[in-house]
PDB file of N, CA, C and O in Angstrom:
ATOM      1  N   MET A   1      -6.202  17.652   5.043  1.00  0.00           N
ATOM      2  CA  MET A   1      -6.301  15.475   5.441  1.00  0.00           C
ATOM      3  C   MET A   1      -5.677  15.333   6.836  1.00  0.00           C
ATOM      4  O   MET A   1      -4.832  15.892   7.535  1.00  0.00           O
ATOM      5  N   GLN A   2      -6.700  14.085   6.892  1.00  0.00           N
ATOM      6  CA  GLN A   2      -6.453  13.476   8.140  1.00  0.00           C
ATOM      7  C   GLN A   2      -5.857  11.990   7.307  1.00  0.00           C
ATOM      8  O   GLN A   2      -6.140  11.521   6.204  1.00  0.00           O
ATOM      9  N   PHE A   3      -4.599  11.375   8.766  1.00  0.00           N
ATOM     10  CA  PHE A   3      -3.777  10.464   8.560  1.00  0.00           C
ATOM     11  C   PHE A   3      -3.871   9.305   9.840  1.00  0.00           C
ATOM     12  O   PHE A   3      -4.132   9.464  11.033  1.00  0.00           O
ATOM     13  N   LEU A   4      -3.595   8.282   9.179  1.00  0.00           N
ATOM     14  CA  LEU A   4      -4.016   7.120  10.014  1.00  0.00           C
ATOM     15  C   LEU A   4      -2.496   6.456  10.235  1.00  0.00           C
ATOM     16  O   LEU A   4      -2.405   5.526   9.434  1.00  0.00           O
ATOM     17  N   ALA A   5      -1.623   6.546  10.794  1.00  0.00           N
ATOM     18  CA  ALA A   5      -0.526   6.275  11.206  1.00  0.00           C
ATOM     19  C   ALA A   5      -0.245   4.259  11.952  1.00  0.00           C
ATOM     20  O   ALA A   5      -0.377   3.894  13.120  1.00  0.00           O
ATOM     21  N   ASN A   6       0.125   3.454  10.796  1.00  0.00           N
ATOM     22  CA  ASN A   6       0.054   1.874  11.145  1.00  0.00           C
ATOM     23  C   ASN A   6       0.719   2.026  12.432  1.00  0.00           C
ATOM     24  O   ASN A   6       1.252   3.005  12.955  1.00  0.00           O
ATOM     25  N   GLU A   7       0.514   0.466  12.931  1.00  0.00           N
ATOM     26  CA  GLU A   7       1.180   0.257  14.414  1.00  0.00           C
ATOM     27  C   GLU A   7       2.807   0.844  14.270  1.00  0.00           C
ATOM     28  O   GLU A   7       3.389   1.535  15.106  1.00  0.00           O
ATOM     29  N   ASN A   8       3.430   0.282  12.763  1.00  0.00           N
ATOM     30  CA  ASN A   8       4.903   0.297  12.843  1.00  0.00           C
ATOM     31  C   ASN A   8       5.689   1.630  12.282  1.00  0.00           C
ATOM     32  O   ASN A   8       6.784   1.696  11.722  1.00  0.00           O
ATOM     33  N   PHE A   9       4.574   2.867  12.689  1.00  0.00           N
ATOM     34  CA  PHE A   9       4.905   4.166  12.175  1.00  0.00           C
ATOM     35  C   PHE A   9       5.620   4.917  12.964  1.00  0.00           C
ATOM     36  O   PHE A   9       4.952   5.525  13.799  1.00  0.00           O
ATOM     37  N   PRO A  10       7.088   5.138  12.997  1.00  0.00           N
ATOM     38  CA  PRO A  10       7.371   5.634  14.389  1.00  0.00           C
ATOM     39  C   PRO A  10       6.435   7.060  15.075  1.00  0.00           C
ATOM     40  O   PRO A  10       5.674   7.927  14.645  1.00  0.00           O
ATOM     41  N   SER A  11       7.019   6.671  16.329  1.00  0.00           N
ATOM     42  CA  SER A  11       5.903   7.570  17.261  1.00  0.00           C
ATOM     43  C   SER A  11       6.995   8.965  17.061  1.00  0.00           C
ATOM     44  O   SER A  11       6.408  10.036  16.909  1.00  0.00           O
ATOM     45  N   PRO A  12       8.434   9.006  17.054  1.00  0.00           N
ATOM     46  CA  PRO A  12       8.719  10.623  16.788  1.00  0.00           C
ATOM     47  C   PRO A  12       8.202  11.193  15.399  1.00  0.00           C
ATOM     48  O   PRO A  12       7.731  12.286  15.085  1.00  0.00           O
ATOM     49  N   SER A  13       8.434  10.189  14.784  1.00  0.00           N
ATOM     50  CA  SER A  13       7.334  10.687  13.296  1.00  0.00           C
ATOM     51  C   SER A  13       5.849  11.451  13.363  1.00  0.00           C
ATOM     52  O   SER A  13       5.203  12.447  13.038  1.00  0.00           O
ATOM     53  N   ILE A  14       5.843  10.381  13.933  1.00  0.00           N
ATOM     54  CA  ILE A  14       3.850  11.015  14.630  1.00  0.00           C
ATOM     55  C   ILE A  14       3.809  12.455  15.548  1.00  0.00           C
ATOM     56  O   ILE A  14       2.878  13.257  15.468  1.00  0.00           O
ATOM     57  N   SER A  15       4.877  12.612  16.347  1.00  0.00           N
ATOM     58  CA  SER A  15       5.069  14.050  16.652  1.00  0.00           C
ATOM     59  C   SER A  15       5.644  15.174  16.142  1.00  0.00           C
ATOM     60  O   SER A  15       5.582  16.354  16.489  1.00  0.00           O
ATOM     61  N   PHE A  16       6.213  14.616  15.265  1.00  0.00           N
ATOM     62  CA  PHE A  16       7.031  15.788  14.317  1.00  0.00           C
ATOM     63  C   PHE A  16       5.789  16.016  13.378  1.00  0.00           C
ATOM     64  O   PHE A  16       5.396  17.181  13.423  1.00  0.00           O
ATOM     65  N   LEU A  17       5.041  15.157  12.500  1.00  0.00           N
ATOM     66  CA  LEU A  17       3.958  15.892  11.966  1.00  0.00           C
ATOM     67  C   LEU A  17       2.416  16.106  12.515  1.00  0.00           C
ATOM     68  O   LEU A  17       1.337  16.413  12.008  1.00  0.00           O
ATOM     69  N   ARG A  18       2.784  15.855  13.505  1.00  0.00           N
ATOM     70  CA  ARG A  18       1.408  16.693  14.586  1.00  0.00           C
ATOM     71  C   ARG A  18       2.011  17.971  14.651  1.00  0.00           C
ATOM     72  O   ARG A  18       1.374  18.834  14.047  1.00  0.00           O
ATOM     73  N   ALA A  19       3.071  18.356  15.216  1.00  0.00           N
ATOM     74  CA  ALA A  19       3.778  19.228  15.231  1.00  0.00           C
ATOM     75  C   ALA A  19       3.255  20.398  14.072  1.00  0.00           C
ATOM     76  O   ALA A  19       2.781  21.437  14.533  1.00  0.00           O
ATOM     77  N   THR A  20       3.317  20.276  12.924  1.00  0.00           N
ATOM     78  CA  THR A  20       3.228  20.829  11.743  1.00  0.00           C
ATOM     79  C   THR A  20       1.877  21.183  11.534  1.00  0.00           C
ATOM     80  O   THR A  20       1.623  21.982  10.633  1.00  0.00           O
ATOM     81  N   GLY A  21       0.683  20.560  12.450  1.00  0.00           N
ATOM     82  CA  GLY A  21      -0.332  20.429  12.465  1.00  0.00           C
ATOM     83  C   GLY A  21      -1.253  19.436  11.588  1.00  0.00           C
ATOM     84  O   GLY A  21      -2.425  19.660  11.283  1.00  0.00           O
ATOM     85  N   LEU A  22      -0.616  18.472  11.294  1.00  0.00           N
ATOM     86  CA  LEU A  22      -1.209  17.592  10.739  1.00  0.00           C
ATOM     87  C   LEU A  22      -2.172  16.822  11.948  1.00  0.00           C
ATOM     88  O   LEU A  22      -1.859  16.753  13.137  1.00  0.00           O
ATOM     89  N   GLU A  23      -3.605  16.181  11.241  1.00  0.00           N
ATOM     90  CA  GLU A  23      -3.975  15.281  12.141  1.00  0.00           C
ATOM     91  C   GLU A  23      -3.884  14.163  11.610  1.00  0.00           C
ATOM     92  O   GLU A  23      -4.349  13.800  10.530  1.00  0.00           O
ATOM     93  N   ILE A  24      -2.981  13.301  12.731  1.00  0.00           N
ATOM     94  CA  ILE A  24      -2.771  11.911  12.619  1.00  0.00           C
ATOM     95  C   ILE A  24      -3.161  11.149  13.902  1.00  0.00           C
ATOM     96  O   ILE A  24      -2.743  11.533  14.995  1.00  0.00           O
ATOM     97  N   THR A  25      -4.105   9.877  13.753  1.00  0.00           N
ATOM     98  CA  THR A  25      -4.929   8.941  14.503  1.00  0.00           C
ATOM     99  C   THR A  25      -3.453   7.657  14.484  1.00  0.00           C
ATOM    100  O   THR A  25      -2.874   7.530  13.405  1.00  0.00           O
ATOM    101  N   SER A  26      -3.025   6.909  15.541  1.00  0.00           N
ATOM    102  CA  SER A  26      -1.928   6.575  15.535  1.00  0.00           C
ATOM    103  C   SER A  26      -2.707   4.876  16.149  1.00  0.00           C
ATOM    104  O   SER A  26      -3.390   4.809  17.171  1.00  0.00           O
ATOM    105  N   ILE A  27      -2.447   3.900  15.419  1.00  0.00           N
ATOM    106  CA  ILE A  27      -2.835   2.682  15.461  1.00  0.00           C
ATOM    107  C   ILE A  27      -1.956   2.045  16.896  1.00  0.00           C
ATOM    108  O   ILE A  27      -2.367   1.400  17.861  1.00  0.00           O
ATOM    109  N   PHE A  28      -0.873   2.444  16.608  1.00  0.00           N
ATOM    110  CA  PHE A  28      -0.158   1.916  18.258  1.00  0.00           C
ATOM    111  C   PHE A  28      -0.587   2.508  19.579  1.00  0.00           C
ATOM    112  O   PHE A  28      -0.747   1.773  20.554  1.00  0.00           O
ATOM    113  N   GLU A  29      -0.805   4.009  19.652  1.00  0.00           N
ATOM    114  CA  GLU A  29      -1.307   4.629  20.377  1.00  0.00           C
ATOM    115  C   GLU A  29      -2.869   4.180  21.059  1.00  0.00           C
ATOM    116  O   GLU A  29      -3.066   4.216  22.274  1.00  0.00           O
ATOM    117  N   LEU A  30      -3.864   3.782  20.112  1.00  0.00           N
ATOM    118  CA  LEU A  30      -5.357   3.941  20.298  1.00  0.00           C
ATOM    119  C   LEU A  30      -5.746   2.184  20.267  1.00  0.00           C
ATOM    120  O   LEU A  30      -6.432   1.459  20.988  1.00  0.00           O
ATOM    121  N   TYR A  31      -5.021   1.996  19.192  1.00  0.00           N
ATOM    122  CA  TYR A  31      -5.934   0.513  18.341  1.00  0.00           C
ATOM    123  C   TYR A  31      -4.844  -0.608  18.259  1.00  0.00           C
ATOM    124  O   TYR A  31      -4.727  -1.249  17.214  1.00  0.00           O
ATOM    125  N   ARG A  32      -3.920  -0.897  19.514  1.00  0.00           N
ATOM    126  CA  ARG A  32      -2.539  -1.954  19.300  1.00  0.00           C
ATOM    127  C   ARG A  32      -3.285  -3.313  18.873  1.00  0.00           C
ATOM    128  O   ARG A  32      -4.230  -3.801  19.494  1.00  0.00           O
ATOM    129  N   GLY A  33      -2.817  -3.738  17.939  1.00  0.00           N
ATOM    130  CA  GLY A  33      -3.189  -5.268  17.701  1.00  0.00           C
ATOM    131  C   GLY A  33      -4.336  -5.455  16.863  1.00  0.00           C
ATOM    132  O   GLY A  33      -4.979  -6.504  16.812  1.00  0.00           O
ATOM    133  N   PHE A  34      -4.659  -4.077  15.991  1.00  0.00           N
ATOM    134  CA  PHE A  34      -5.346  -4.297  14.767  1.00  0.00           C
ATOM    135  C   PHE A  34      -4.747  -4.900  13.740  1.00  0.00           C
ATOM    136  O   PHE A  34      -3.592  -4.568  13.474  1.00  0.00           O
ATOM    137  N   SER A  35      -5.478  -6.009  12.878  1.00  0.00           N
ATOM    138  CA  SER A  35      -4.859  -6.264  11.714  1.00  0.00           C
ATOM    139  C   SER A  35      -4.883  -5.354  11.032  1.00  0.00           C
ATOM    140  O   SER A  35      -5.224  -4.206  11.319  1.00  0.00           O
ATOM    141  N   ASP A  36      -4.341  -5.980   9.552  1.00  0.00           N
ATOM    142  CA  ASP A  36      -4.347  -4.933   8.332  1.00  0.00           C
ATOM    143  C   ASP A  36      -5.679  -4.805   7.799  1.00  0.00           C
ATOM    144  O   ASP A  36      -5.889  -3.808   7.108  1.00  0.00           O
ATOM    145  N   TYR A  37      -6.743  -5.731   8.010  1.00  0.00           N
ATOM    146  CA  TYR A  37      -7.908  -5.353   7.247  1.00  0.00           C
ATOM    147  C   TYR A  37      -8.792  -4.683   8.306  1.00  0.00           C
ATOM    148  O   TYR A  37      -9.902  -4.334   7.905  1.00  0.00           O
ATOM    149  N   GLU A  38      -8.481  -4.438   9.627  1.00  0.00           N
ATOM    150  CA  GLU A  38      -9.295  -3.507  10.353  1.00  0.00           C
ATOM    151  C   GLU A  38      -8.868  -1.883  10.321  1.00  0.00           C
ATOM    152  O   GLU A  38      -9.620  -0.918  10.454  1.00  0.00           O
ATOM    153  N   VAL A  39      -7.126  -1.895  10.058  1.00  0.00           N
ATOM    154  CA  VAL A  39      -6.790  -0.773   9.645  1.00  0.00           C
ATOM    155  C   VAL A  39      -7.292  -0.178   8.341  1.00  0.00           C
ATOM    156  O   VAL A  39      -7.608   0.998   8.157  1.00  0.00           O
ATOM    157  N   ILE A  40      -7.313  -1.087   7.544  1.00  0.00           N
ATOM    158  CA  ILE A  40      -7.980  -0.629   5.996  1.00  0.00           C
ATOM    159  C   ILE A  40      -9.103  -0.194   6.379  1.00  0.00           C
ATOM    160  O   ILE A  40      -9.272   0.933   5.912  1.00  0.00           O
ATOM    161  N   GLU A  41     -10.524  -0.754   7.412  1.00  0.00           N
ATOM    162  CA  GLU A  41     -11.715  -0.933   7.173  1.00  0.00           C
ATOM    163  C   GLU A  41     -11.913   0.477   8.023  1.00  0.00           C
ATOM    164  O   GLU A  41     -12.965   1.066   7.774  1.00  0.00           O
ATOM    165  N   MET A  42     -11.014   1.103   9.014  1.00  0.00           N
ATOM    166  CA  MET A  42     -11.429   2.187   9.690  1.00  0.00           C
ATOM    167  C   MET A  42     -10.838   3.002   9.011  1.00  0.00           C
ATOM    168  O   MET A  42     -11.448   4.071   9.024  1.00  0.00           O
ATOM    169  N   ALA A  43      -9.802   3.036   8.325  1.00  0.00           N
ATOM    170  CA  ALA A  43      -9.397   4.514   7.238  1.00  0.00           C
ATOM    171  C   ALA A  43     -10.578   5.064   6.400  1.00  0.00           C
ATOM    172  O   ALA A  43     -10.974   6.227   6.317  1.00  0.00           O
ATOM    173  N   GLN A  44     -11.179   3.614   5.621  1.00  0.00           N
ATOM    174  CA  GLN A  44     -12.255   3.880   4.696  1.00  0.00           C
ATOM    175  C   GLN A  44     -13.486   4.760   5.667  1.00  0.00           C
ATOM    176  O   GLN A  44     -14.058   5.824   5.432  1.00  0.00           O
ATOM    177  N   ALA A  45     -13.563   4.096   6.478  1.00  0.00           N
ATOM    178  CA  ALA A  45     -14.786   4.721   7.248  1.00  0.00           C
ATOM    179  C   ALA A  45     -14.684   6.209   7.656  1.00  0.00           C
ATOM    180  O   ALA A  45     -15.466   7.145   7.486  1.00  0.00           O
ATOM    181  N   GLN A  46     -13.465   6.129   8.251  1.00  0.00           N
ATOM    182  CA  GLN A  46     -12.869   7.882   8.611  1.00  0.00           C
ATOM    183  C   GLN A  46     -12.457   8.740   7.636  1.00  0.00           C
ATOM    184  O   GLN A  46     -12.106   9.882   7.932  1.00  0.00           O
ATOM    185  N   ARG A  47     -12.452   8.295   6.372  1.00  0.00           N
ATOM    186  CA  ARG A  47     -11.714   8.434   5.206  1.00  0.00           C
ATOM    187  C   ARG A  47     -10.723   9.190   5.411  1.00  0.00           C
ATOM    188  O   ARG A  47     -10.675  10.379   5.096  1.00  0.00           O
ATOM    189  N   LEU A  48      -9.310   8.156   6.300  1.00  0.00           N
ATOM    190  CA  LEU A  48      -7.893   8.608   6.363  1.00  0.00           C
ATOM    191  C   LEU A  48      -7.001   7.870   5.441  1.00  0.00           C
ATOM    192  O   LEU A  48      -7.254   6.798   4.890  1.00  0.00           O
ATOM    193  N   ILE A  49      -5.920   8.584   5.342  1.00  0.00           N
ATOM    194  CA  ILE A  49      -5.024   7.710   4.849  1.00  0.00           C
ATOM    195  C   ILE A  49      -4.013   7.460   5.326  1.00  0.00           C
ATOM    196  O   ILE A  49      -3.530   8.252   6.135  1.00  0.00           O
ATOM    197  N   ILE A  50      -3.395   6.357   5.011  1.00  0.00           N
ATOM    198  CA  ILE A  50      -2.865   5.004   5.837  1.00  0.00           C
ATOM    199  C   ILE A  50      -1.171   5.712   5.639  1.00  0.00           C
ATOM    200  O   ILE A  50      -0.856   6.110   4.517  1.00  0.00           O
ATOM    201  N   LEU A  51      -0.419   5.792   6.509  1.00  0.00           N
ATOM    202  CA  LEU A  51       1.194   6.044   6.588  1.00  0.00           C
ATOM    203  C   LEU A  51       1.399   4.422   7.113  1.00  0.00           C
ATOM    204  O   LEU A  51       0.590   3.928   7.899  1.00  0.00           O
ATOM    205  N   THR A  52       2.406   3.764   6.663  1.00  0.00           N
ATOM    206  CA  THR A  52       3.174   2.661   6.887  1.00  0.00           C
ATOM    207  C   THR A  52       4.403   2.184   6.195  1.00  0.00           C
ATOM    208  O   THR A  52       4.924   2.611   5.164  1.00  0.00           O
ATOM    209  N   PHE A  53       4.721   1.300   6.907  1.00  0.00           N
ATOM    210  CA  PHE A  53       5.843   0.898   6.462  1.00  0.00           C
ATOM    211  C   PHE A  53       5.819  -0.788   5.969  1.00  0.00           C
ATOM    212  O   PHE A  53       6.794  -1.539   5.948  1.00  0.00           O
ATOM    213  N   ASP A  54       4.397  -1.119   5.585  1.00  0.00           N
ATOM    214  CA  ASP A  54       3.747  -2.373   5.576  1.00  0.00           C
ATOM    215  C   ASP A  54       3.689  -2.475   3.874  1.00  0.00           C
ATOM    216  O   ASP A  54       3.262  -1.546   3.190  1.00  0.00           O
ATOM    217  N   LYS A  55       4.114  -3.562   3.392  1.00  0.00           N
ATOM    218  CA  LYS A  55       4.124  -3.125   1.977  1.00  0.00           C
ATOM    219  C   LYS A  55       2.665  -4.476   1.673  1.00  0.00           C
ATOM    220  O   LYS A  55       2.232  -4.819   0.573  1.00  0.00           O
ATOM    221  N   ASP A  56       2.264  -4.920   2.886  1.00  0.00           N
ATOM    222  CA  ASP A  56       0.728  -5.920   2.229  1.00  0.00           C
ATOM    223  C   ASP A  56      -0.192  -5.454   2.259  1.00  0.00           C
ATOM    224  O   ASP A  56      -1.213  -6.131   2.140  1.00  0.00           O
ATOM    225  N   TYR A  57      -0.266  -3.596   2.493  1.00  0.00           N
ATOM    226  CA  TYR A  57      -1.785  -2.862   2.243  1.00  0.00           C
ATOM    227  C   TYR A  57      -2.027  -3.049   0.771  1.00  0.00           C
ATOM    228  O   TYR A  57      -3.114  -3.300   0.252  1.00  0.00           O
ATOM    229  N   SER A  58      -0.696  -2.870   0.076  1.00  0.00           N
ATOM    230  CA  SER A  58      -1.365  -2.773  -1.696  1.00  0.00           C
ATOM    231  C   SER A  58      -1.893  -4.276  -1.970  1.00  0.00           C
ATOM    232  O   SER A  58      -2.821  -4.471  -2.756  1.00  0.00           O
ATOM    233  N   GLU A  59      -1.207  -5.400  -1.232  1.00  0.00           N
ATOM    234  CA  GLU A  59      -1.536  -6.597  -1.872  1.00  0.00           C
ATOM    235  C   GLU A  59      -3.099  -6.744  -1.342  1.00  0.00           C
ATOM    236  O   GLU A  59      -3.895  -7.511  -1.883  1.00  0.00           O
ATOM    237  N   ILE A  60      -3.343  -6.126  -0.508  1.00  0.00           N
ATOM    238  CA  ILE A  60      -4.573  -6.552  -0.053  1.00  0.00           C
ATOM    239  C   ILE A  60      -5.518  -5.729  -0.190  1.00  0.00           C
ATOM    240  O   ILE A  60      -6.575  -6.119   0.307  1.00  0.00           O
ATOM    241  N   ILE A  61      -5.556  -4.262  -0.908  1.00  0.00           N
ATOM    242  CA  ILE A  61      -6.249  -3.574  -1.551  1.00  0.00           C
ATOM    243  C   ILE A  61      -6.670  -4.158  -3.095  1.00  0.00           C
ATOM    244  O   ILE A  61      -7.725  -4.424  -3.670  1.00  0.00           O
ATOM    245  N   PHE A  62      -5.419  -4.194  -3.376  1.00  0.00           N
ATOM    246  CA  PHE A  62      -5.667  -4.791  -5.025  1.00  0.00           C
ATOM    247  C   PHE A  62      -5.778  -6.499  -5.254  1.00  0.00           C
ATOM    248  O   PHE A  62      -6.585  -6.836  -6.120  1.00  0.00           O
ATOM    249  N   LYS A  63      -5.140  -7.442  -4.651  1.00  0.00           N
ATOM    250  CA  LYS A  63      -5.450  -8.809  -4.370  1.00  0.00           C
ATOM    251  C   LYS A  63      -7.161  -9.317  -4.258  1.00  0.00           C
ATOM    252  O   LYS A  63      -7.776 -10.125  -4.954  1.00  0.00           O
ATOM    253  N   TYR A  64      -7.593  -8.521  -3.144  1.00  0.00           N
ATOM    254  CA  TYR A  64      -9.051  -8.653  -2.901  1.00  0.00           C
ATOM    255  C   TYR A  64      -9.981  -7.931  -3.369  1.00  0.00           C
ATOM    256  O   TYR A  64     -11.186  -8.169  -3.282  1.00  0.00           O
ATOM    257  N   GLY A  65      -9.261  -6.638  -4.100  1.00  0.00           N
ATOM    258  CA  GLY A  65     -10.464  -6.001  -4.816  1.00  0.00           C
ATOM    259  C   GLY A  65     -11.220  -5.336  -4.017  1.00  0.00           C
ATOM    260  O   GLY A  65     -12.378  -5.244  -4.424  1.00  0.00           O
ATOM    261  N   ILE A  66     -10.890  -4.579  -2.523  1.00  0.00           N
ATOM    262  CA  ILE A  66     -11.457  -3.717  -1.954  1.00  0.00           C
ATOM    263  C   ILE A  66     -12.365  -2.664  -2.525  1.00  0.00           C
ATOM    264  O   ILE A  66     -11.605  -1.739  -2.811  1.00  0.00           O
ATOM    265  N   ALA A  67     -13.264  -2.411  -2.755  1.00  0.00           N
ATOM    266  CA  ALA A  67     -13.953  -1.407  -3.328  1.00  0.00           C
ATOM    267  C   ALA A  67     -13.763   0.171  -2.605  1.00  0.00           C
ATOM    268  O   ALA A  67     -13.689   0.506  -1.422  1.00  0.00           O
ATOM    269  N   ASN A  68     -13.738   0.677  -3.421  1.00  0.00           N
ATOM    270  CA  ASN A  68     -13.111   2.198  -2.405  1.00  0.00           C
ATOM    271  C   ASN A  68     -12.311   2.098  -2.031  1.00  0.00           C
ATOM    272  O   ASN A  68     -12.481   2.219  -0.818  1.00  0.00           O
ATOM    273  N   PRO A  69     -10.800   1.829  -2.352  1.00  0.00           N
ATOM    274  CA  PRO A  69      -9.784   1.656  -1.310  1.00  0.00           C
ATOM    275  C   PRO A  69      -9.374   2.716  -0.611  1.00  0.00           C
ATOM    276  O   PRO A  69     -10.125   3.598  -1.027  1.00  0.00           O
ATOM    277  N   THR A  70      -8.570   3.272   0.293  1.00  0.00           N
ATOM    278  CA  THR A  70      -8.215   3.959   0.935  1.00  0.00           C
ATOM    279  C   THR A  70      -6.566   4.694   0.230  1.00  0.00           C
ATOM    280  O   THR A  70      -5.732   3.872  -0.149  1.00  0.00           O
ATOM    281  N   SER A  71      -6.370   5.563   0.161  1.00  0.00           N
ATOM    282  CA  SER A  71      -4.829   6.258  -0.359  1.00  0.00           C
ATOM    283  C   SER A  71      -4.034   5.048   0.865  1.00  0.00           C
ATOM    284  O   SER A  71      -4.729   4.585   1.769  1.00  0.00           O
ATOM    285  N   VAL A  72      -2.537   4.656   0.722  1.00  0.00           N
ATOM    286  CA  VAL A  72      -1.882   4.780   1.207  1.00  0.00           C
ATOM    287  C   VAL A  72      -0.203   5.030   1.236  1.00  0.00           C
ATOM    288  O   VAL A  72       0.402   4.584   0.262  1.00  0.00           O
ATOM    289  N   ILE A  73       0.224   5.398   1.803  1.00  0.00           N
ATOM    290  CA  ILE A  73       1.491   6.023   1.809  1.00  0.00           C
ATOM    291  C   ILE A  73       2.306   5.086   2.197  1.00  0.00           C
ATOM    292  O   ILE A  73       2.027   4.590   3.288  1.00  0.00           O
ATOM    293  N   PHE A  74       3.685   4.480   1.385  1.00  0.00           N
ATOM    294  CA  PHE A  74       4.071   3.560   1.942  1.00  0.00           C
ATOM    295  C   PHE A  74       6.066   4.098   1.952  1.00  0.00           C
ATOM    296  O   PHE A  74       6.867   4.432   1.079  1.00  0.00           O
ATOM    297  N   PHE A  75       6.112   3.941   3.205  1.00  0.00           N
ATOM    298  CA  PHE A  75       7.407   4.342   3.479  1.00  0.00           C
ATOM    299  C   PHE A  75       8.619   3.266   3.288  1.00  0.00           C
ATOM    300  O   PHE A  75       8.379   2.177   3.811  1.00  0.00           O
ATOM    301  N   ARG A  76       9.664   3.361   2.744  1.00  0.00           N
ATOM    302  CA  ARG A  76      10.139   2.151   2.656  1.00  0.00           C
ATOM    303  C   ARG A  76      12.012   2.259   3.599  1.00  0.00           C
ATOM    304  O   ARG A  76      12.776   1.303   3.734  1.00  0.00           O
ATOM    305  N   TYR A  77      12.225   3.486   4.010  1.00  0.00           N
ATOM    306  CA  TYR A  77      13.366   3.628   4.876  1.00  0.00           C
ATOM    307  C   TYR A  77      13.042   4.287   5.983  1.00  0.00           C
ATOM    308  O   TYR A  77      12.331   5.281   5.833  1.00  0.00           O
ATOM    309  N   LYS A  78      13.372   3.998   7.038  1.00  0.00           N
ATOM    310  CA  LYS A  78      13.710   4.397   8.148  1.00  0.00           C
ATOM    311  C   LYS A  78      14.601   5.388   8.455  1.00  0.00           C
ATOM    312  O   LYS A  78      15.635   4.751   8.660  1.00  0.00           O
ATOM    313  N   GLY A  79      14.858   6.569   8.620  1.00  0.00           N
ATOM    314  CA  GLY A  79      15.848   7.462   8.869  1.00  0.00           C
ATOM    315  C   GLY A  79      16.157   7.496  10.468  1.00  0.00           C
ATOM    316  O   GLY A  79      15.618   6.778  11.310  1.00  0.00           O
ATOM    317  N   GLU A  80      17.120   8.464  10.688  1.00  0.00           N
ATOM    318  CA  GLU A  80      17.616   8.089  11.958  1.00  0.00           C
ATOM    319  C   GLU A  80      17.074   9.101  12.588  1.00  0.00           C
ATOM    320  O   GLU A  80      17.421   9.286  13.755  1.00  0.00           O
ATOM    321  N   SER A  81      16.319   9.790  12.113  1.00  0.00           N
ATOM    322  CA  SER A  81      14.959  11.488  13.030  1.00  0.00           C
ATOM    323  C   SER A  81      13.600  11.280  11.868  1.00  0.00           C
ATOM    324  O   SER A  81      13.506  10.708  10.782  1.00  0.00           O
ATOM    325  N   PRO A  82      12.729  11.995  12.659  1.00  0.00           N
ATOM    326  CA  PRO A  82      11.605  12.154  11.727  1.00  0.00           C
ATOM    327  C   PRO A  82      11.624  13.102  10.825  1.00  0.00           C
ATOM    328  O   PRO A  82      10.680  13.232  10.046  1.00  0.00           O
TER     329      PRO A  82
END
């Protein structure tokens, strides 16, 4: 599995997950300022799973009926460490 960390996803968590061998593309590192729609389009095109603290993704995907939506893992709690 490959992941796309949204701009709000903590850098220490990205580093931790990469150290375990996961492939993670970071919006913050490479594509700052991308809109939620651009993040969804990128995830769909590259078959990535979005990691985010932003609950707007579910609204965008379902409200606007995006065909073949990407998977989204929504985190609610930012802990003290990764």
